[in-house]
LOBA-900970 format. One record per atom (N, C-alpha, C, O): x, y, z. Coordinates in pm, whole numbers, plus 50000, padded with zeros to 5 digits. Atoms other than C-alpha are relative to their C-alpha. Last residue first. Layout:
XYZ ...
***
This chain:
498555001049998 103569303398130 500504989649899 501714987549887 499525008049888 099919308498022 501524999349994 502105001849888 499554991249894 099039337497790 500484992450123 500914998650221 499675008749888 098649319097462 500625008550109 501715014050090 500805012350014 096879337497179 500264989950110 499394981850141 500975002449893 098179370797307 499194987349987 498294984950067 501104990450008 099979384497003 498904997650101 497835003650093 501135004650080 102039352696980 498835009749991 497745005949949 500104988450091 105509355597125 498864997049903 499074990449801 501075000050100 105669332097426 500015013049921 500085023949978 500844988050001 109029330797604 498984999449886 499344997449770 500595002350132 110799298997702 498855009849986 497805008350048 501424997350024 113059308897991 499594996349858 500404996949765 500745012549995 116339293998110 498525001249972 497734992550008 499185012050018 117809328198183 499154987550015 498394986250111 500965009450059 116549363898176 500774987549963 501654988049878 500645006849888 118889382398414 498914990549953 498334983050032 499095010049943 121189391698122 499424992550119 499964982150157 500765012249979 118359408797933 500814989350072 500414977650074 501264996649932 119739444297955 499184987550033 498384987750126 499714998649857 123199430597871 498715002950077 498564998550191 499454987249956 121889419697534 500245000050150 499744991450222 498535000949992 121499383797414 500645012950047 501875013750056 499675009849896 117759381697484 501494998150016 501944992250115 500124993749868 117359413897284 500424990450111 501064994550207 498784992149977 118659396196973 499985006550138 501005006950206 498865009349991 115909369996995 501295007650029 502045003950119 500045005749865 113289396697068 501184990450020 501794990250127 499624989749904 114299415896756 500004995050143 500874998750222 498554998350002 114199384696544 500485010250099 501535008550160 499455011349926 110609378196651 501525001050006 502124998450111 500444998749861 109579412996542 500574988750086 501084991050195 499124990449934 111759410096230 499565002850144 500395006050229 498695005949971 110029378196121 500915009750074 501675005450161 499074999250112 106619393996155 501334993850039 501654992350157 498754993149975 103709385796384 500855000649874 500484995049771 498865008849978 100199376796278 501245008550029 501255020650004 499065001550111 097369401296323 501084989950036 501344987450153 500615001050134 094249407596528 500985000149883 500645004749774 499634987550067 095869419696853 499654999749850 499975008949776 500514988049934 093879393097042 500405013149933 499605022449931 498884994149926 094659366396782 499535012950065 498965021449996 499935006349868 091549346696683 501135005450086 501235002250204 501134995149921 090829370296392 499994994150140 499384999850231 499634986949944 094309362896259 498895005650089 499155012550187 498975002249898 093349326396216 500385013150067 500485013950190 500685005749883 090119335396036 500994997650114 500674999750231 500754989249936 092079358095803 499284995050125 499245001950227 499044991349933 094569330295725 499275011150077 499625014350190 499465007649887 091779305495647 500985008450081 500965008150204 500985000449893 089989331495433 500534992650123 500304996950236 501414997450027 092979339195216 499154999050124 499535003850231 500284987249934 096689342095286 498565004449973 498255016349968 500544989650087 097649306195213 499795012950077 500065013650197 501304995549949 098029279595481 499335009549902 498115010949900 500985010550033 100779262795278 498615003550053 497614998250004 500694996650123 102649295995298 498984989449959 498094992249880 501435003149987 103449288095660 499225003949876 498015006349883 500175013349941 107229285495625 498534995950007 498214984150000 500245009550109 107189315595392 499794985850053 499254977349982 498785003950069 106789337695696 499664990149889 498544985149881 500204999450146 103909356895853 501334997549929 502035006949892 499104989950054 104309345696215 499924999249848 499964988449790 500144997950144 101519327196396 500905011549955 500695023049994 501275004950053 102749317396742 500005002049850 500964998649782 500904991750079 106359321296843 498694992949968 498624980749958 501075008850046 107999302097128 498975008349922 497945012249977 501214992650037 111329318497206 499014990149939 499394980749869 500765005550112 114019299897401 498855009549969 498265015250061 501444997749999 116709310397644 499374994449873 500074989749783 500705009050092 120289302597737 498515002250016 497975000950126 501465000149986 122569328697891 499394990849895 499804990949779 500705002050127 126249319797900 498514999250027 498044989850091 500434987050052 128109334598196 499304999149866 499195009049795 498974994850090 130039302398258 499615013749941 500305019049854 498794996749924 127939294098565 501155005349914 502095011349966 500134987749923 124849296798342 501255003650080 501645015350081 499184989450057 126099269698107 499915013350075 500755022050057 498605003450023 124939238198281 500875012249967 501985013550017 499405004549875 121649250098433 501504997649983 502305001250070 499934988349914 120729270098123 500654996350134 501435004150189 498794992550033 121649239997912 500135012550087 501255016650120 498825007849965 119049218698089 501295007849974 502175008350060 499875000249855 116339245398078 501254992350044 501944996450136 499684986549953 116859252097710 500235000050150 501205005950198 498584998150025 116929215097632 500465013650048 501565015150101 499245007249897 113539211597798 501495001649983 502215003050082 500284993249873 112009238897580 500774993250113 501365000050197 499184988049996 113749224097277 499785008050128 500715014050181 498625003649965 112229190197351 500885012350011 501725013150100 499985002349856 108729204997350 501414996650046 501855001050152 500094986849936 109499218197001 499954999050152 500575007050222 498754992750018 110749184896868 499975013350074 500965017350136 498935006949927 107859164797012 501305007949993 501995009650094 500184998049857 105279190196895 501144993850079 501675000150171 499624986249971 106769189796545 499825003150147 500675009750208 498554998750019 106659151896523 500455014050040 501445015750113 499255006849897 103159149696673 501505002249989 502175005150088 498744992649990 101569176296456 500944993450100 501755000150164 499295000550129 098379160196329 501325007850001 501755012849898 500195011650087 096439170396639 500815001449872 501045012549824 501104999150094 097899196896866 499904987549914 500884980349898 500085010150106 100109198897170 498785001849912 497765007349954 501375005150011 100629230997365 499934990349883 500204994149769 500714997849875 103919245497496 498634993150001 498084990150107 499175005449894 106439235197231 499375001950137 499944997850239 500155014550005 103789239896964 500944993150097 500864980950115 501105002649910 103809276497068 499714985150006 499134980150102 501314996350053 107099274196890 498994999250112 499254993550218 500975010749991 110799266596933 498695005049939 498695009949827 501284995750058 113539290496828 499104987849996 499184979549905 500725009850081 116409282997066 498735006549944 498075014350013 501464998950006 118579311597188 499474989149908 499894987949793 500575009950090 122189308597305 498495001550006 497905002250115 501445002349999 124099337597459 499604989549898 500144989149788 500635000450131 127639345997557 498514997550013 497944998750121 501445002550002 130129345397840 499464999649859 500214998049762 500734987349995 133529361897819 498494998249998 497755007749973 500124995249863 135849332897896 499255013050016 499425020050115 499794985550006 136929327397536 499915006350138 500605016150168 498574997850021 137289290197607 500335014849994 501385019150042 499335002849873 133789289497752 501505002549987 502135008050078 500304989249906 132379306697444 500724998050132 501255007550190 499264988050040 134149282697207 499775011350099 500725018350135 498575002749983 132909251697389 500825012549970 501715016250045 499684998549858 129439266997412 501474997350028 502085004050111 499954985749968 129279271497035 500405002150145 501215010950176 498804994250063 130229235196972 500135014950033 501235019850059 498805005649941 127699221697225 501275006549943 502175010350018 499824994249867 124929244997117 501294995150063 502015003050125 499624985950013 125319235896750 500285006250136 501255013650153 498684998850062 125389198396813 500465014549994 501595017750028 498965005149910 122509198797063 501385002449939 502275007750006 499874990849887 120289221196854 501084995750097 501815004150150 499354987950048 120969200496544 500205010150112 501245016650120 498575002750017 120159168596732 500745012549954 501835015450004 499425005149875 116859183196854 501504997549984 502315003950050 500274991249885 115549206296581 500674995150128 501135003350209 499644986050023 117149189996277 499845008250128 500765015250170 498564998250025 117219153496382 500375014749990 501385019050047 499275000849873 113729154096534 501495002749981 502115009450063 500474988949916 112069166196214 500785000450131 501245010950174 499414987650052 114209142596008 499595012150083 500415020950111 498604999249961 113339112896228 500645012949952 501455018850024 499904998049855 109609118696199 501455001950041 501775011150117 500374986049977 109949122195822 500095003350148 500625013750186 498874991850046 111839089095802 499725014850021 500625022450059 498925000749902 109229071496018 501185008649959 501835014650045 498895008050051 106369083195796 501175000550098 501525011250149 498714993449985 103449096895994 501134990649959 501374980350022 499434997750133 100219082795853 501405006050006 501975009449902 500075012650075 098889066796173 500635001249862 501004991249800 498905008549958 100099097396366 500024986849922 501094981149900 500345008449885 097709119096167 501144990550031 501894986549942 500955010750034 099549142495929 499614992650126 500304993650227 501284995749943 101549174595953 498894990449957 498024993949878 500105004349860 104999159395904 498635002950060 498324997950168 500185014649993 104819160895524 499914994650141 499524983150161 500855005950103 104189198395541 499824985150017 498784980750067 501365003349958 106679220095728 499244993649884 499464997049768 501114993550071 110289219295618 498654994950046 498444982850060 500385007550119 112719206795883 498775006549938 497915011850010 501105009649980 113869233496124 499724992949868 499954998449761 500245009550108 116899256196169 498894990250037 498774985850151 501254997450070 116519284096426 499664989549895 498504988649854 500405013050056 119149276096687 498635001349935 497604998749998 501455001050013 120459311596739 499684986949929 499974985249811 500525010350089 124009312396868 498505000450002 497885000950109 501445002949994 125839341797022 499664989149898 500254988349791 500614994949877 129429350497113 498534996150016 498034994750128 501455000850013 131659333196860 499405003950134 499874999550239 500785001349877 135339340796807 498554997049964 498144998249849 499185001649880 138209344296561 499244997950129 499864996550235 500254989049905 136079358796281 500794998950130 500915008750203 500374987350063 136929338595969 499985011650099 500475022550069 498984996350099 138849309296117 499735013949943 500655021849924 498824995649925 136599308196422 501145004049907 501925013049938 500334987849926 133499307296205 501235005450073 501535017350066 500004988950097 135039282095965 499695013250069 500275023550034 498614997650040 135869258796255 500105011649902 501005020049913 499354992949892 132359262796396 501465003149965 501965013849997 500554986549990 130769253996066 500725008150108 501065019750088 499404992450108 133079223896028 499535014549999 500315023649974 498624997549958 132019211296369 500745008149893 501545016949924 500074989749896 128409215496259 501405003450051 501725015050074 500214987250066 129149196395939 499915011450101 500375022550074 498774996150069 130689167696137 499845013649932 500745021949936 499044995249901 127749165996378 501285004949933 501875014849975 498735007050015 125309163596088 501025005750098 501375017550089 500195013349943 121779173996190 501254991449985 501304980250036 499724999849856 122869210096136 499784986550066 500234984350178 501055008949949 123129204495762 500254998650149 501164991350190 499765009349889 125259234495672 498754991850027 497654997250037 500975010850016 125629257195369 500344989350103 501444983650102 499515013850005 127569287095498 498844990349978 497804991350044 501075009750028 127109324695454 500594986049983 501584984249913 499465012150061 129759346195629 498844990349978 498324984650074 500875011750004 128709381695708 500684988649928 501354990649826 499545010850088 130499413395812 499064988150007 498334986350104 499275010649931 128869444495955 500354988949901 499874988949788 498664996149957 127879477795801 500774989650078 501844992550131 500124993249870 124099474395771 501375003050060 501465008450170 500554986750027 124429466395400 499835008250128 499745020450124 498874991350038 126669437495505 499525014249973 500255023849999 499184997549881 123719421395686 501135009849967 501365019450041 500774990849915 121429425295385 500785003350128 500745014750175 499944986650061 124109409895163 499245010250085 499695021550102 498674994449971 124459380495402 500145013949940 500745022750002 500024995949860 120709374495381 501325006450038 501355016550107 500764987549993 121049374695003 499865004950144 499925016950169 499184989450061 123839348995009 499285013450008 499915023750033 499134994049899 121819328295257 500925010749943 501375019550016 499885007349874 119069322494998 500965007250096 500865019350113 498985010550012 119729338994663 500304993650136 501454991350172 499475004049870 116659361194612 500964988349985 500734979449903 498695006050022 116229373994258 500694995950129 501914996850141 498954990349964 113449397594357 501404994349982 502395000550020 500264986950061 110639379294177 501115010050029 501385018849947 499615000350141 112049344894262 499885013949937 500725017849856 498555001050005 111849352494632 500504999949857 501505006449825 499474986949963 108259364994600 501534999850002 502155010049972 500064990350109 107309334094400 500615013450038 501265019749954 501314993650014 108469309994670 500055010949892 501125015849857 500184987749923 111779291994599 498575005149983 497975003049877 501065001849901 111479256294468 499815012350088 499075011950186 501255002850070 113429261694146 498824998850096 497675000150056 500684987650039 116159278094353 498674997749928 497805006449932 500104999650146 116979243994509 499245012649960 498095014249999 501295002850066 117779250794874 500115000749848 500915008349793 499745000450144 121399250094991 498754996549922 498774987549838 499785013750047 120709239595349 500324999349852 500474988449797 501175005450068 121079273195518 500364986449945 501484981649963 499975013150064 123469290595751 498684996649934 497625001649972 501375004150030 124199326395848 500044986949923 500784985649826 499925012350079 127429335996024 498564995749979 497844993450076 500925011450007 127099371796133 500564988449921 501234990149819 499715007250124 129169401296255 499204987050004 498914981750111 499355013150006 127429419796536 500364996149857 499664999749762 498574999550026 126779457296544 500724986749987 501934986549966 499324997649873 123369459896707 501514998749987 502244999450087 500344986449960 121739463896367 500665003850133 500905015550161 499164990950078 123609432396262 499725014550039 500655022650045 498655000449945 121999412596545 500925009949927 501745016649989 500044993949866 118519423796439 501395000150064 501785010150124 500074985450017 119239416396072 500025006950136 500685017250153 498704995550050 120369381096155 500025015249985 501005021750020 499054999949889 117259375796368 501365005149955 502005012950027 500374989149909 114939386196086 500955001050117 501315012050159 499574987450062 116799363595843 499705011750092 500535020750109 498544999850002 116379334296079 500555012849939 501475018949994 499524995649869 112739342896148 501525000550002 502095009350067 499675010549906 111899339995780 500585005550128 501225016050128 500954998049890 110459359395490 500234988650098 499624977950087 500324985850008 113379361995248 499025003850110 499175014250174 501294996050057 114469327595367 499855015249996 500285022250087 499984997150142 118109317995411 498715004949938 498695008149819 500174985650021 118629320395786 499905003949854 500215015349818 501284999050070 118189284595904 499655014349965 498545019049993 500285011150091 120979287396156 498635001849935 497745008149992 501455002250011 122049320796303 499784988849899 500124990349782 500355010350098 125619323796429 498494998450002 497904996450108 501195008249979 126509356196606 499864990049887 500114993249770 500355008450115 129889373396636 498814991150037 498794984750142 500585013049965 130809402296865 499594992649872 499434998649766 498925009149964 133189431196789 499534986250040 500344977550070 498834997750083 130299455996797 501164991250049 501454990850168 499415012550047 127389439496977 501215002049909 501674992649845 499695009249891 126379469297192 500744987549952 501594982250024 501035010449988 126599494396908 500434989450101 501614986050111 499545012850054 129139522096989 498894989650016 498384987950127 
***
């Protein structure tokens, strides 16, 4: 029997064909979990070419991949920065599946307009970056934890931060602030929720080959970046997703309050 059979996982930001959210959803489904996958309702006209080529349909397609593995899936359009929408997401989850056991806080504001010198950082963009990763993480974690505590069977919460949550960089103040915050939020929630049997951890990926970083391209700049990685390649969404799911298994139950580097060796400090 798969370890997560009868369990339910929520993965936010899971609508990309090449994305950590989709990779995490697949990893949980392979372990037998039913899934709630959320997205923001992206405009299909703005999908990457590879998504258009295969007729990708955002969270609907992720849900189809989950169902193909033999588990159930509920796709929901949710703005995680809205407390009311997050409460609605949790109500729909409990209505559909009757429980929630795992939460993956993966949603993030689109990369691009935030990657500018601080003097050019628009206040609205700064707020959106913080709203999604920080407020969204708080709202989702709070609602999921309430349900887990009421069930009385423990659970797991995983934040998807970044190496940018461990090391600051130029022209990335908003993202650094949000990612560093997630590392601190992980430690705070781990202290609060550990007594309820709820494990809380964070993953901090480095370069992962997803559509989120398509602005870098896959030419010389990408090759030079990979050359700086000790194992000489970027990671994949399913590699990161597999670690996220592992952190919710019984084998990982002693891992708690940690922010784990996943980067092929580019950052080896704690």
